[in-house]
PLY file of the C-alpha trace (Angstrom):
ply
format ascii 1.0
element vertex 210
property float x
property float y
property float z
element edge 209
property int vertex1
property int vertex2
end_header
59.96 125.82 76.34
59.30 124.21 72.96
62.16 124.01 70.51
62.37 123.74 66.71
65.26 122.30 64.72
66.12 124.31 61.59
68.43 122.26 59.34
70.54 124.34 56.95
71.21 122.02 54.01
73.31 124.54 52.09
77.10 124.28 51.72
77.17 128.01 52.52
76.72 128.50 56.25
75.41 132.06 56.04
73.98 132.15 52.52
70.46 132.52 51.16
69.02 129.44 52.89
70.39 130.64 56.22
68.82 134.07 55.62
65.39 132.48 55.21
65.83 130.22 58.23
66.99 133.19 60.30
63.74 135.00 59.50
61.91 132.00 60.91
64.19 131.86 63.96
63.45 135.50 64.80
59.71 134.86 64.52
59.92 131.75 66.71
61.62 133.82 69.38
58.77 136.35 69.31
56.30 133.46 69.63
58.06 132.10 72.71
59.52 129.09 70.89
63.23 128.33 70.98
65.01 127.32 67.77
68.41 126.09 66.62
69.89 126.41 63.15
71.92 123.27 62.48
74.34 123.55 59.54
75.25 120.24 57.92
78.61 121.69 56.87
80.77 121.92 53.77
82.25 118.44 54.06
81.14 115.32 52.25
77.72 113.95 53.18
77.65 110.35 51.89
74.38 108.92 50.70
72.63 105.85 52.09
74.53 102.59 51.37
71.36 100.47 51.64
73.23 98.12 53.99
70.49 98.08 56.66
73.11 98.36 59.40
70.85 100.91 61.11
68.04 98.37 61.42
70.35 96.11 63.42
72.37 98.64 65.39
70.00 101.62 65.67
72.33 104.06 63.94
73.85 104.68 60.53
76.97 102.73 59.58
78.54 106.07 58.56
79.31 107.65 61.92
79.10 111.35 61.10
76.84 114.32 61.86
73.75 112.30 60.91
74.25 110.01 63.91
75.15 112.97 66.10
71.91 114.76 65.30
69.82 111.59 65.53
70.72 111.27 69.22
69.34 114.77 69.83
65.93 114.48 68.16
64.15 114.23 71.52
65.18 117.86 72.15
62.97 119.18 69.36
59.21 119.62 68.99
59.31 120.49 65.28
61.70 120.16 62.34
62.38 122.38 59.33
64.70 121.40 56.48
66.03 124.25 54.35
67.94 123.77 51.12
69.12 125.69 48.07
67.78 124.73 44.64
70.23 123.05 42.25
68.88 122.09 38.80
65.27 122.26 40.02
65.99 119.98 42.99
67.29 120.31 46.55
71.06 120.28 47.04
72.53 116.78 46.94
74.03 117.03 50.40
70.68 118.01 51.93
68.95 114.99 50.37
71.76 112.61 51.38
71.59 113.96 54.94
67.82 113.65 55.19
67.74 110.21 53.52
70.06 108.78 56.14
68.63 110.70 59.10
65.04 109.70 58.45
65.88 106.10 57.54
68.24 105.40 60.44
66.73 107.47 63.27
64.32 106.12 65.87
60.93 106.94 64.30
59.34 107.44 67.72
61.44 110.61 67.98
59.83 111.97 64.79
56.23 110.74 64.63
53.56 113.39 65.41
56.07 116.26 65.44
55.27 119.09 62.99
57.63 119.33 60.05
58.08 121.54 57.02
60.59 122.57 54.35
61.83 125.81 52.85
63.87 126.35 49.70
65.97 129.15 48.27
66.45 129.73 44.56
67.61 132.43 42.23
64.56 132.09 40.00
63.09 128.65 39.14
62.86 125.12 40.51
61.46 126.06 43.91
58.18 124.15 43.75
59.70 120.82 42.69
62.43 121.14 45.34
59.91 122.04 48.05
57.73 119.07 47.09
60.71 116.69 47.25
61.66 117.74 50.78
58.12 117.42 52.15
58.18 113.68 51.41
60.33 113.01 54.49
57.55 114.25 56.76
54.59 112.77 54.92
56.03 109.24 55.16
56.81 109.61 58.88
53.37 110.60 60.24
54.52 114.16 60.86
51.95 116.96 60.42
53.16 119.21 57.60
53.01 122.95 58.31
52.08 125.34 55.50
52.25 129.10 55.00
50.44 131.73 52.93
52.41 130.71 49.83
54.84 127.94 48.93
57.79 128.09 51.29
60.41 129.74 49.10
62.64 132.78 48.91
64.28 134.20 45.81
67.66 135.80 45.36
71.23 135.05 44.36
72.74 136.53 47.52
71.55 137.05 51.11
71.08 140.76 50.36
68.80 139.90 47.43
66.83 137.48 49.61
66.29 140.29 52.10
64.67 142.24 49.25
62.17 139.42 48.65
59.55 140.85 50.98
56.91 138.29 50.02
59.34 135.43 50.62
60.34 136.74 54.03
56.70 137.23 54.98
56.07 133.64 53.93
58.83 132.53 56.31
57.33 134.52 59.20
53.84 133.15 58.57
55.28 129.64 58.39
57.05 130.06 61.72
53.91 131.43 63.38
51.85 128.54 62.03
54.37 125.99 63.30
54.57 127.67 66.70
50.75 127.63 66.92
50.54 123.95 65.98
53.22 122.97 68.51
51.31 124.87 71.21
48.06 123.16 70.17
49.71 119.74 70.43
51.09 120.61 73.86
47.64 121.81 74.97
46.08 118.59 73.71
48.56 116.49 75.66
47.89 118.53 78.81
44.14 118.02 78.33
44.58 114.28 78.00
43.87 114.03 74.26
45.56 110.78 73.17
47.87 110.63 70.18
46.57 108.72 67.13
46.62 104.94 67.48
49.57 103.35 65.71
49.17 100.13 63.73
52.02 97.80 62.90
53.15 98.82 59.36
51.99 96.54 56.56
54.16 96.24 53.45
52.65 95.40 50.05
55.34 94.12 47.70
53.40 91.79 45.34
56.10 89.14 45.50
54.89 85.69 44.50
55.92 82.93 46.92
58.41 80.48 45.44
0 1
1 2
2 3
3 4
4 5
5 6
6 7
7 8
8 9
9 10
10 11
11 12
12 13
13 14
14 15
15 16
16 17
17 18
18 19
19 20
20 21
21 22
22 23
23 24
24 25
25 26
26 27
27 28
28 29
29 30
30 31
31 32
32 33
33 34
34 35
35 36
36 37
37 38
38 39
39 40
40 41
41 42
42 43
43 44
44 45
45 46
46 47
47 48
48 49
49 50
50 51
51 52
52 53
53 54
54 55
55 56
56 57
57 58
58 59
59 60
60 61
61 62
62 63
63 64
64 65
65 66
66 67
67 68
68 69
69 70
70 71
71 72
72 73
73 74
74 75
75 76
76 77
77 78
78 79
79 80
80 81
81 82
82 83
83 84
84 85
85 86
86 87
87 88
88 89
89 90
90 91
91 92
92 93
93 94
94 95
95 96
96 97
97 98
98 99
99 100
100 101
101 102
102 103
103 104
104 105
105 106
106 107
107 108
108 109
109 110
110 111
111 112
112 113
113 114
114 115
115 116
116 117
117 118
118 119
119 120
120 121
121 122
122 123
123 124
124 125
125 126
126 127
127 128
128 129
129 130
130 131
131 132
132 133
133 134
134 135
135 136
136 137
137 138
138 139
139 140
140 141
141 142
142 143
143 144
144 145
145 146
146 147
147 148
148 149
149 150
150 151
151 152
152 153
153 154
154 155
155 156
156 157
157 158
158 159
159 160
160 161
161 162
162 163
163 164
164 165
165 166
166 167
167 168
168 169
169 170
170 171
171 172
172 173
173 174
174 175
175 176
176 177
177 178
178 179
179 180
180 181
181 182
182 183
183 184
184 185
185 186
186 187
187 188
188 189
189 190
190 191
191 192
192 193
193 194
194 195
195 196
196 197
197 198
198 199
199 200
200 201
201 202
202 203
203 204
204 205
205 206
206 207
207 208
208 209
């Protein structure tokens, strides 16, 4: 059975972001797709140190939950990052977590897997936060899954989020679309459709030789 990773980037384990992700989890179950909500926790999530240790050793120099999750990426066929909106941007801990996960992890465990993001806000800042989180997938050759509206829920508490009927419907549509795409990819593999050819990355830095 296919499985989707739902990362809860909120410091509140069962808050508004969790409520939105739970709506997706319930829909995945109905679609025959397993899911796991992974909470990054309340503790400190250090940012990237730009030491490039991961490029030599294959894991982040900070040995925390980022490394733990990186070893499990083969278990998942799709990834969703969910985060609350703080000052019109995703929570700092969610960005620090994703920066280090996507920079240090083995890219072969991410490429060609569907990915998407959802955000939770009281009122404003959802679109800019949503756009920021999608960048992780678009730079990693991961098909981005969309919904009927931008992937956001509104409310200051889980109870208020549950009153956002349009937001919850957006989450359900998003989950169905991701489940469909995962099944299409699986069907393509079974039919012998090859994955896109990968070229060796070329970096353009415009540095003049000394």
